[in-house]
C-alpha atoms as an extended CHARMM CRD file, in Angstrom:
* protein
*
       242  EXT
         1         1  UNK       CA              3.9680000000       -7.0410000000      -12.4500000000  PROA      1               0.0000000000
         2         2  UNK       CA              2.2040000000       -3.8170000000      -13.4110000000  PROA      2               0.0000000000
         3         3  UNK       CA             -1.5460000000       -3.4570000000      -13.7920000000  PROA      3               0.0000000000
         4         4  UNK       CA             -2.2910000000       -1.6000000000      -17.0410000000  PROA      4               0.0000000000
         5         5  UNK       CA             -5.2410000000        0.7700000000      -17.1680000000  PROA      5               0.0000000000
         6         6  UNK       CA             -6.8330000000       -1.4920000000      -19.7790000000  PROA      6               0.0000000000
         7         7  UNK       CA             -7.0340000000       -4.3320000000      -17.2590000000  PROA      7               0.0000000000
         8         8  UNK       CA             -9.7470000000       -2.2850000000      -15.5510000000  PROA      8               0.0000000000
         9         9  UNK       CA            -11.2980000000       -0.2800000000      -18.3690000000  PROA      9               0.0000000000
        10        10  UNK       CA            -11.9320000000       -3.3520000000      -20.5280000000  PROA      10              0.0000000000
        11        11  UNK       CA            -14.1860000000       -4.7020000000      -17.7770000000  PROA      11              0.0000000000
        12        12  UNK       CA            -16.3690000000       -1.5960000000      -17.5590000000  PROA      12              0.0000000000
        13        13  UNK       CA            -19.9240000000       -1.7540000000      -18.8940000000  PROA      13              0.0000000000
        14        14  UNK       CA            -23.3350000000       -0.2590000000      -18.1780000000  PROA      14              0.0000000000
        15        15  UNK       CA            -23.7760000000       -2.6330000000      -15.2310000000  PROA      15              0.0000000000
        16        16  UNK       CA            -20.6520000000       -1.3920000000      -13.4200000000  PROA      16              0.0000000000
        17        17  UNK       CA            -21.5480000000        0.5650000000      -10.2970000000  PROA      17              0.0000000000
        18        18  UNK       CA            -18.2710000000        0.6330000000       -8.3680000000  PROA      18              0.0000000000
        19        19  UNK       CA            -14.6320000000        0.0510000000       -9.2750000000  PROA      19              0.0000000000
        20        20  UNK       CA            -12.2730000000       -0.8720000000       -6.4340000000  PROA      20              0.0000000000
        21        21  UNK       CA             -8.5870000000       -0.3840000000       -7.1900000000  PROA      21              0.0000000000
        22        22  UNK       CA             -5.3860000000       -0.3920000000       -5.1790000000  PROA      22              0.0000000000
        23        23  UNK       CA             -3.2390000000        2.7100000000       -4.9480000000  PROA      23              0.0000000000
        24        24  UNK       CA             -0.0860000000        0.6110000000       -4.4910000000  PROA      24              0.0000000000
        25        25  UNK       CA              0.5440000000       -3.1180000000       -4.2710000000  PROA      25              0.0000000000
        26        26  UNK       CA              1.5730000000       -4.1840000000       -0.7860000000  PROA      26              0.0000000000
        27        27  UNK       CA              3.3790000000       -7.1410000000       -2.3690000000  PROA      27              0.0000000000
        28        28  UNK       CA              5.5210000000       -5.6690000000       -5.1400000000  PROA      28              0.0000000000
        29        29  UNK       CA              4.9570000000       -1.9440000000       -4.6470000000  PROA      29              0.0000000000
        30        30  UNK       CA              3.6210000000       -1.0640000000       -8.0980000000  PROA      30              0.0000000000
        31        31  UNK       CA              1.2770000000        1.9240000000       -8.3650000000  PROA      31              0.0000000000
        32        32  UNK       CA             -1.5050000000        1.7500000000      -10.9790000000  PROA      32              0.0000000000
        33        33  UNK       CA             -2.5910000000        4.9110000000      -12.7790000000  PROA      33              0.0000000000
        34        34  UNK       CA             -5.5680000000        5.4720000000      -10.4910000000  PROA      34              0.0000000000
        35        35  UNK       CA             -6.3280000000        8.9240000000      -11.9080000000  PROA      35              0.0000000000
        36        36  UNK       CA             -6.8620000000        7.5830000000      -15.4300000000  PROA      36              0.0000000000
        37        37  UNK       CA             -8.7690000000        4.5690000000      -14.1070000000  PROA      37              0.0000000000
        38        38  UNK       CA            -11.0320000000        6.8830000000      -12.1140000000  PROA      38              0.0000000000
        39        39  UNK       CA            -11.7670000000        9.0670000000      -15.1340000000  PROA      39              0.0000000000
        40        40  UNK       CA            -12.6380000000        6.0170000000      -17.2430000000  PROA      40              0.0000000000
        41        41  UNK       CA            -14.8970000000        4.6110000000      -14.5340000000  PROA      41              0.0000000000
        42        42  UNK       CA            -16.7350000000        7.9090000000      -14.1900000000  PROA      42              0.0000000000
        43        43  UNK       CA            -17.1790000000        8.0400000000      -17.9560000000  PROA      43              0.0000000000
        44        44  UNK       CA            -18.8730000000        4.6480000000      -17.6700000000  PROA      44              0.0000000000
        45        45  UNK       CA            -21.1070000000        5.9360000000      -14.8730000000  PROA      45              0.0000000000
        46        46  UNK       CA            -19.3300000000        4.0940000000      -12.0650000000  PROA      46              0.0000000000
        47        47  UNK       CA            -17.9520000000        5.2540000000       -8.7420000000  PROA      47              0.0000000000
        48        48  UNK       CA            -14.3590000000        4.5450000000       -7.6650000000  PROA      48              0.0000000000
        49        49  UNK       CA            -12.9990000000        3.3770000000       -4.3180000000  PROA      49              0.0000000000
        50        50  UNK       CA             -9.2250000000        3.4900000000       -3.8820000000  PROA      50              0.0000000000
        51        51  UNK       CA             -7.4300000000        1.2650000000       -1.3820000000  PROA      51              0.0000000000
        52        52  UNK       CA             -4.7040000000        3.6710000000       -0.3600000000  PROA      52              0.0000000000
        53        53  UNK       CA             -3.3390000000        1.7150000000        2.5920000000  PROA      53              0.0000000000
        54        54  UNK       CA              0.0530000000        1.0260000000        1.0070000000  PROA      54              0.0000000000
        55        55  UNK       CA              0.1700000000        4.2360000000       -1.0380000000  PROA      55              0.0000000000
        56        56  UNK       CA             -0.4260000000        6.8520000000        1.6520000000  PROA      56              0.0000000000
        57        57  UNK       CA              2.8880000000        6.6150000000        3.5770000000  PROA      57              0.0000000000
        58        58  UNK       CA              5.0180000000        6.6340000000        0.4320000000  PROA      58              0.0000000000
        59        59  UNK       CA              3.6620000000        9.3310000000       -1.9060000000  PROA      59              0.0000000000
        60        60  UNK       CA              1.6750000000       12.5780000000       -1.8060000000  PROA      60              0.0000000000
        61        61  UNK       CA             -2.0640000000       11.9280000000       -2.1690000000  PROA      61              0.0000000000
        62        62  UNK       CA             -4.6050000000       14.4290000000       -3.5140000000  PROA      62              0.0000000000
        63        63  UNK       CA             -8.0780000000       12.9010000000       -3.6780000000  PROA      63              0.0000000000
        64        64  UNK       CA             -9.2870000000       15.9300000000       -5.6130000000  PROA      64              0.0000000000
        65        65  UNK       CA             -6.7010000000       15.3500000000       -8.3310000000  PROA      65              0.0000000000
        66        66  UNK       CA             -7.3750000000       11.6020000000       -8.3770000000  PROA      66              0.0000000000
        67        67  UNK       CA            -11.0990000000       12.2700000000       -8.5970000000  PROA      67              0.0000000000
        68        68  UNK       CA            -12.0970000000        9.1470000000       -6.6740000000  PROA      68              0.0000000000
        69        69  UNK       CA            -15.3020000000        8.8370000000       -4.6700000000  PROA      69              0.0000000000
        70        70  UNK       CA            -13.8360000000        6.9730000000       -1.7050000000  PROA      70              0.0000000000
        71        71  UNK       CA            -10.2800000000        6.6740000000       -0.4290000000  PROA      71              0.0000000000
        72        72  UNK       CA             -9.3080000000        4.3740000000        2.4210000000  PROA      72              0.0000000000
        73        73  UNK       CA             -6.1240000000        4.1500000000        4.4290000000  PROA      73              0.0000000000
        74        74  UNK       CA             -4.9140000000        2.8750000000        7.7830000000  PROA      74              0.0000000000
        75        75  UNK       CA             -2.7450000000        4.8900000000       10.1090000000  PROA      75              0.0000000000
        76        76  UNK       CA             -0.6630000000        1.8900000000       11.1670000000  PROA      76              0.0000000000
        77        77  UNK       CA              1.0340000000        2.1850000000        7.7730000000  PROA      77              0.0000000000
        78        78  UNK       CA              2.1270000000        5.7400000000        8.5440000000  PROA      78              0.0000000000
        79        79  UNK       CA              3.4410000000        5.3610000000       12.0750000000  PROA      79              0.0000000000
        80        80  UNK       CA              0.1300000000        5.5700000000       13.9210000000  PROA      80              0.0000000000
        81        81  UNK       CA             -2.1830000000        3.0370000000       15.5880000000  PROA      81              0.0000000000
        82        82  UNK       CA             -4.2890000000        0.4060000000       13.8550000000  PROA      82              0.0000000000
        83        83  UNK       CA             -7.3620000000        2.2350000000       12.5870000000  PROA      83              0.0000000000
        84        84  UNK       CA             -9.4050000000        2.2940000000        9.4060000000  PROA      84              0.0000000000
        85        85  UNK       CA             -9.8710000000        5.7270000000        7.8230000000  PROA      85              0.0000000000
        86        86  UNK       CA            -12.0670000000        6.4670000000        4.8060000000  PROA      86              0.0000000000
        87        87  UNK       CA            -12.6110000000        9.7280000000        2.9660000000  PROA      87              0.0000000000
        88        88  UNK       CA            -15.9220000000        9.9340000000        1.0960000000  PROA      88              0.0000000000
        89        89  UNK       CA            -17.1190000000       12.3480000000       -1.5460000000  PROA      89              0.0000000000
        90        90  UNK       CA            -19.5670000000       14.6860000000        0.2370000000  PROA      90              0.0000000000
        91        91  UNK       CA            -22.6060000000       13.4340000000       -1.6790000000  PROA      91              0.0000000000
        92        92  UNK       CA            -21.9210000000        9.8830000000       -0.4890000000  PROA      92              0.0000000000
        93        93  UNK       CA            -21.7470000000       10.5900000000        3.2370000000  PROA      93              0.0000000000
        94        94  UNK       CA            -25.5220000000       10.4080000000        3.6160000000  PROA      94              0.0000000000
        95        95  UNK       CA            -26.2680000000        8.3030000000        0.5280000000  PROA      95              0.0000000000
        96        96  UNK       CA            -24.3440000000        5.1150000000        1.3310000000  PROA      96              0.0000000000
        97        97  UNK       CA            -25.9490000000        2.4250000000        3.4450000000  PROA      97              0.0000000000
        98        98  UNK       CA            -24.4290000000        2.4200000000        6.9160000000  PROA      98              0.0000000000
        99        99  UNK       CA            -24.4190000000       -0.6930000000        9.0780000000  PROA      99              0.0000000000
       100       100  UNK       CA            -24.9680000000        1.5220000000       12.0650000000  PROA      100             0.0000000000
       101       101  UNK       CA            -26.0280000000        1.0680000000       15.6450000000  PROA      101             0.0000000000
       102       102  UNK       CA            -29.5700000000        2.2830000000       16.3540000000  PROA      102             0.0000000000
       103       103  UNK       CA            -28.6050000000        5.3350000000       18.4600000000  PROA      103             0.0000000000
       104       104  UNK       CA            -26.2580000000        6.6390000000       15.7370000000  PROA      104             0.0000000000
       105       105  UNK       CA            -27.5160000000        9.6490000000       13.7570000000  PROA      105             0.0000000000
       106       106  UNK       CA            -29.1560000000        9.1900000000       10.3710000000  PROA      106             0.0000000000
       107       107  UNK       CA            -26.9440000000       11.7670000000        8.6690000000  PROA      107             0.0000000000
       108       108  UNK       CA            -23.3040000000       12.8160000000        8.7370000000  PROA      108             0.0000000000
       109       109  UNK       CA            -20.1200000000       10.7820000000        9.1450000000  PROA      109             0.0000000000
       110       110  UNK       CA            -21.0660000000        9.7850000000       12.7050000000  PROA      110             0.0000000000
       111       111  UNK       CA            -23.5980000000        7.3490000000       11.2490000000  PROA      111             0.0000000000
       112       112  UNK       CA            -20.6660000000        5.0660000000       10.3970000000  PROA      112             0.0000000000
       113       113  UNK       CA            -19.3450000000        5.0660000000       13.9820000000  PROA      113             0.0000000000
       114       114  UNK       CA            -20.1630000000        1.9400000000       15.9920000000  PROA      114             0.0000000000
       115       115  UNK       CA            -19.9960000000        3.5720000000       19.3980000000  PROA      115             0.0000000000
       116       116  UNK       CA            -17.8420000000        5.9170000000       21.4270000000  PROA      116             0.0000000000
       117       117  UNK       CA            -14.7810000000        6.9050000000       19.3810000000  PROA      117             0.0000000000
       118       118  UNK       CA            -11.3840000000        5.6720000000       20.5570000000  PROA      118             0.0000000000
       119       119  UNK       CA            -10.1270000000        9.1130000000       21.5130000000  PROA      119             0.0000000000
       120       120  UNK       CA             -6.6540000000        7.9100000000       22.4570000000  PROA      120             0.0000000000
       121       121  UNK       CA             -6.2910000000        6.4130000000       18.9700000000  PROA      121             0.0000000000
       122       122  UNK       CA             -7.5660000000        9.6220000000       17.3860000000  PROA      122             0.0000000000
       123       123  UNK       CA             -4.8940000000       11.5810000000       19.2600000000  PROA      123             0.0000000000
       124       124  UNK       CA             -2.2160000000        9.2050000000       17.9690000000  PROA      124             0.0000000000
       125       125  UNK       CA             -3.6050000000        9.3920000000       14.4190000000  PROA      125             0.0000000000
       126       126  UNK       CA             -3.4740000000       13.1810000000       14.5880000000  PROA      126             0.0000000000
       127       127  UNK       CA              0.1630000000       13.0650000000       15.7210000000  PROA      127             0.0000000000
       128       128  UNK       CA              1.1110000000       10.6250000000       12.9500000000  PROA      128             0.0000000000
       129       129  UNK       CA             -0.6310000000       12.7240000000       10.2950000000  PROA      129             0.0000000000
       130       130  UNK       CA              1.1140000000       15.8570000000       11.5280000000  PROA      130             0.0000000000
       131       131  UNK       CA              4.4440000000       14.0190000000       11.3430000000  PROA      131             0.0000000000
       132       132  UNK       CA              3.8300000000       13.1850000000        7.6710000000  PROA      132             0.0000000000
       133       133  UNK       CA              2.7570000000       16.7400000000        6.8790000000  PROA      133             0.0000000000
       134       134  UNK       CA              5.6140000000       18.3940000000        8.7580000000  PROA      134             0.0000000000
       135       135  UNK       CA              8.2640000000       16.0360000000        7.3680000000  PROA      135             0.0000000000
       136       136  UNK       CA              6.7780000000       16.3890000000        3.8970000000  PROA      136             0.0000000000
       137       137  UNK       CA              5.7560000000       13.4370000000        1.7510000000  PROA      137             0.0000000000
       138       138  UNK       CA              7.9120000000       14.6120000000       -1.1800000000  PROA      138             0.0000000000
       139       139  UNK       CA             10.8990000000       14.5480000000        1.2100000000  PROA      139             0.0000000000
       140       140  UNK       CA              9.9370000000       11.1000000000        2.4900000000  PROA      140             0.0000000000
       141       141  UNK       CA              9.4180000000        9.8310000000       -1.0550000000  PROA      141             0.0000000000
       142       142  UNK       CA             12.8430000000       11.0690000000       -2.2040000000  PROA      142             0.0000000000
       143       143  UNK       CA             14.5760000000        9.5000000000        0.8220000000  PROA      143             0.0000000000
       144       144  UNK       CA             12.8660000000        6.1520000000        0.3180000000  PROA      144             0.0000000000
       145       145  UNK       CA             13.4450000000        6.1550000000       -3.4390000000  PROA      145             0.0000000000
       146       146  UNK       CA             17.1930000000        6.6490000000       -2.9980000000  PROA      146             0.0000000000
       147       147  UNK       CA             17.4370000000        3.7740000000       -0.5250000000  PROA      147             0.0000000000
       148       148  UNK       CA             15.1590000000        1.5530000000       -2.5830000000  PROA      148             0.0000000000
       149       149  UNK       CA             17.3420000000        2.0100000000       -5.6640000000  PROA      149             0.0000000000
       150       150  UNK       CA             20.2780000000        0.6950000000       -3.6240000000  PROA      150             0.0000000000
       151       151  UNK       CA             18.2300000000       -2.2230000000       -2.2790000000  PROA      151             0.0000000000
       152       152  UNK       CA             16.8570000000       -3.2240000000       -5.6680000000  PROA      152             0.0000000000
       153       153  UNK       CA             20.2680000000       -2.9960000000       -7.3300000000  PROA      153             0.0000000000
       154       154  UNK       CA             21.8090000000       -5.1900000000       -4.6380000000  PROA      154             0.0000000000
       155       155  UNK       CA             19.1310000000       -7.8730000000       -4.8480000000  PROA      155             0.0000000000
       156       156  UNK       CA             19.2540000000       -7.9820000000       -8.6500000000  PROA      156             0.0000000000
       157       157  UNK       CA             23.0440000000       -8.3810000000       -8.5290000000  PROA      157             0.0000000000
       158       158  UNK       CA             22.7070000000      -11.6340000000       -6.5560000000  PROA      158             0.0000000000
       159       159  UNK       CA             22.2900000000      -14.5760000000       -8.9570000000  PROA      159             0.0000000000
       160       160  UNK       CA             20.5060000000      -16.6210000000       -6.2900000000  PROA      160             0.0000000000
       161       161  UNK       CA             17.8000000000      -14.0000000000       -5.7870000000  PROA      161             0.0000000000
       162       162  UNK       CA             14.6040000000      -13.8000000000       -7.8330000000  PROA      162             0.0000000000
       163       163  UNK       CA             12.9280000000      -10.3970000000       -7.6640000000  PROA      163             0.0000000000
       164       164  UNK       CA              9.2190000000      -10.4550000000       -8.4910000000  PROA      164             0.0000000000
       165       165  UNK       CA              7.5990000000       -7.6040000000      -10.3330000000  PROA      165             0.0000000000
       166       166  UNK       CA              9.2950000000       -4.7360000000      -12.1940000000  PROA      166             0.0000000000
       167       167  UNK       CA             13.0340000000       -4.2290000000      -11.8640000000  PROA      167             0.0000000000
       168       168  UNK       CA             12.8570000000       -0.4340000000      -12.0120000000  PROA      168             0.0000000000
       169       169  UNK       CA             11.7350000000        2.4750000000       -9.8360000000  PROA      169             0.0000000000
       170       170  UNK       CA              8.9500000000        3.7850000000      -12.0490000000  PROA      170             0.0000000000
       171       171  UNK       CA              5.6910000000        4.4230000000      -10.1910000000  PROA      171             0.0000000000
       172       172  UNK       CA              6.2440000000        2.1870000000       -7.2000000000  PROA      172             0.0000000000
       173       173  UNK       CA              6.4420000000        2.1520000000       -3.4470000000  PROA      173             0.0000000000
       174       174  UNK       CA              9.7320000000        1.0730000000       -1.7970000000  PROA      174             0.0000000000
       175       175  UNK       CA              8.5560000000       -2.5220000000       -1.4330000000  PROA      175             0.0000000000
       176       176  UNK       CA             10.0680000000       -5.6210000000       -3.0220000000  PROA      176             0.0000000000
       177       177  UNK       CA              9.1490000000       -9.3130000000       -3.0240000000  PROA      177             0.0000000000
       178       178  UNK       CA             11.9170000000      -11.8290000000       -3.6230000000  PROA      178             0.0000000000
       179       179  UNK       CA             13.0580000000      -15.4190000000       -3.1370000000  PROA      179             0.0000000000
       180       180  UNK       CA             16.4710000000      -16.9300000000       -2.4820000000  PROA      180             0.0000000000
       181       181  UNK       CA             17.3270000000      -20.1250000000       -4.3600000000  PROA      181             0.0000000000
       182       182  UNK       CA             17.3450000000      -23.1920000000       -2.1450000000  PROA      182             0.0000000000
       183       183  UNK       CA             15.4580000000      -21.4890000000        0.6990000000  PROA      183             0.0000000000
       184       184  UNK       CA             11.7370000000      -21.1250000000        1.2210000000  PROA      184             0.0000000000
       185       185  UNK       CA             10.4710000000      -17.6620000000        2.2370000000  PROA      185             0.0000000000
       186       186  UNK       CA              9.8750000000      -18.6350000000        5.8670000000  PROA      186             0.0000000000
       187       187  UNK       CA             13.4530000000      -19.9040000000        6.2110000000  PROA      187             0.0000000000
       188       188  UNK       CA             14.8180000000      -16.6600000000        4.7800000000  PROA      188             0.0000000000
       189       189  UNK       CA             12.6820000000      -14.5460000000        7.1070000000  PROA      189             0.0000000000
       190       190  UNK       CA             13.7110000000      -16.6080000000       10.1370000000  PROA      190             0.0000000000
       191       191  UNK       CA             17.3960000000      -16.3920000000        9.2310000000  PROA      191             0.0000000000
       192       192  UNK       CA             17.1890000000      -12.6260000000        8.8100000000  PROA      192             0.0000000000
       193       193  UNK       CA             15.2850000000      -12.2950000000       12.0830000000  PROA      193             0.0000000000
       194       194  UNK       CA             18.2170000000      -13.8470000000       13.9490000000  PROA      194             0.0000000000
       195       195  UNK       CA             20.2080000000      -10.8200000000       12.7760000000  PROA      195             0.0000000000
       196       196  UNK       CA             17.4280000000       -8.4460000000       13.8480000000  PROA      196             0.0000000000
       197       197  UNK       CA             16.3720000000       -7.7430000000       10.2740000000  PROA      197             0.0000000000
       198       198  UNK       CA             12.6000000000       -7.6410000000        9.9380000000  PROA      198             0.0000000000
       199       199  UNK       CA             11.0240000000       -8.8660000000        6.7030000000  PROA      199             0.0000000000
       200       200  UNK       CA              7.7170000000      -10.5530000000        5.9300000000  PROA      200             0.0000000000
       201       201  UNK       CA              7.1500000000      -13.9350000000        4.3350000000  PROA      201             0.0000000000
       202       202  UNK       CA              4.0380000000      -15.4660000000        2.8010000000  PROA      202             0.0000000000
       203       203  UNK       CA              1.3880000000      -13.8030000000        0.6530000000  PROA      203             0.0000000000
       204       204  UNK       CA              0.6900000000      -10.6980000000        2.8380000000  PROA      204             0.0000000000
       205       205  UNK       CA             -3.0170000000      -11.1760000000        1.9600000000  PROA      205             0.0000000000
       206       206  UNK       CA             -2.1720000000      -10.4050000000       -1.6940000000  PROA      206             0.0000000000
       207       207  UNK       CA             -3.6000000000      -13.6840000000       -2.9690000000  PROA      207             0.0000000000
       208       208  UNK       CA             -4.4650000000      -12.4760000000       -6.4690000000  PROA      208             0.0000000000
       209       209  UNK       CA             -1.0580000000      -10.8840000000       -6.9840000000  PROA      209             0.0000000000
       210       210  UNK       CA              0.6750000000      -14.0820000000       -5.8990000000  PROA      210             0.0000000000
       211       211  UNK       CA             -1.5230000000      -16.1330000000       -8.2230000000  PROA      211             0.0000000000
       212       212  UNK       CA             -0.6090000000      -13.8610000000      -11.1440000000  PROA      212             0.0000000000
       213       213  UNK       CA              3.0730000000      -14.2730000000      -10.2810000000  PROA      213             0.0000000000
       214       214  UNK       CA              2.6500000000      -18.0490000000      -10.1310000000  PROA      214             0.0000000000
       215       215  UNK       CA              3.8850000000      -18.3900000000       -6.5510000000  PROA      215             0.0000000000
       216       216  UNK       CA              2.3900000000      -19.0840000000       -3.1280000000  PROA      216             0.0000000000
       217       217  UNK       CA              4.4680000000      -16.4840000000       -1.3420000000  PROA      217             0.0000000000
       218       218  UNK       CA              7.7930000000      -14.6960000000       -1.1400000000  PROA      218             0.0000000000
       219       219  UNK       CA             10.0000000000      -12.6470000000        1.1490000000  PROA      219             0.0000000000
       220       220  UNK       CA              8.9340000000       -9.0110000000        1.3480000000  PROA      220             0.0000000000
       221       221  UNK       CA             11.2340000000       -6.1590000000        2.3260000000  PROA      221             0.0000000000
       222       222  UNK       CA             10.1350000000       -2.5620000000        2.5830000000  PROA      222             0.0000000000
       223       223  UNK       CA             11.6100000000        0.7890000000        3.4850000000  PROA      223             0.0000000000
       224       224  UNK       CA             10.2470000000        3.6310000000        5.5820000000  PROA      224             0.0000000000
       225       225  UNK       CA             11.1540000000        7.1700000000        6.5430000000  PROA      225             0.0000000000
       226       226  UNK       CA             13.4170000000        5.9260000000        9.3520000000  PROA      226             0.0000000000
       227       227  UNK       CA             15.3230000000        3.4200000000        7.1760000000  PROA      227             0.0000000000
       228       228  UNK       CA             19.0040000000        4.0910000000        6.5080000000  PROA      228             0.0000000000
       229       229  UNK       CA             21.5850000000        2.9960000000        3.9590000000  PROA      229             0.0000000000
       230       230  UNK       CA             23.2070000000        0.9580000000        6.7220000000  PROA      230             0.0000000000
       231       231  UNK       CA             19.9180000000       -0.9290000000        7.1450000000  PROA      231             0.0000000000
       232       232  UNK       CA             19.8810000000       -1.7520000000        3.4350000000  PROA      232             0.0000000000
       233       233  UNK       CA             23.5230000000       -2.8640000000        3.4770000000  PROA      233             0.0000000000
       234       234  UNK       CA             22.8670000000       -5.1330000000        6.4680000000  PROA      234             0.0000000000
       235       235  UNK       CA             19.9540000000       -6.7680000000        4.6470000000  PROA      235             0.0000000000
       236       236  UNK       CA             21.9150000000       -7.2840000000        1.4310000000  PROA      236             0.0000000000
       237       237  UNK       CA             24.9010000000       -8.6880000000        3.3120000000  PROA      237             0.0000000000
       238       238  UNK       CA             22.7020000000      -11.0800000000        5.2820000000  PROA      238             0.0000000000
       239       239  UNK       CA             21.0020000000      -12.3210000000        2.1000000000  PROA      239             0.0000000000
       240       240  UNK       CA             24.3960000000      -12.9330000000        0.4500000000  PROA      240             0.0000000000
       241       241  UNK       CA             25.4550000000      -15.0760000000        3.4070000000  PROA      241             0.0000000000
       242       242  UNK       CA             22.3910000000      -17.3170000000        3.3360000000  PROA      242             0.0000000000
């Protein structure tokens, strides 16, 4: 369930221009060593783009320490509105091709804007970012890790449950994919929904991860800053009663 650094570095050659890598799997929560991958890609003369959508709400992020050239996230994952956000290394802001509208400027980040900014969304993004900063991502990470340990332990203790991916807490987001014997993922999700427990079923757009796991989909449960131990206990109890 983990992606070793070698899975990327062994593919690098003198034709590699960009390496795209996830910061955290939205299916099973694992976090690749993006700092080492970035260093190897740069050594090969390639740029690195990190998909940080699932990483950003769950762990501190320092693009300077990672060394990547582009880092993308979406504020809906950290309690804001749906919006795509990308940080670019300064030398790329004017160098990358921009599919821009004709009136947009030729230089600067505004060249990537497709019209008048959604100011109401920007205000909400600012509020969500301030919430993360003021709460503190290390604090959020510790809270989620404690709850996730309880969730993972409870699922692994149920003989009818198959947990996909690693069975430990090392380098992962508080996200788990699982199945319940005798029930398909949609049935499990629907049964939990009747008890007002929200989980996801299917592949969550993680087609390659599902293919590697040899499945078409699974139930996905995740934790957030507002999750409580009572929430975890309710989920585990509901799964046991299926």
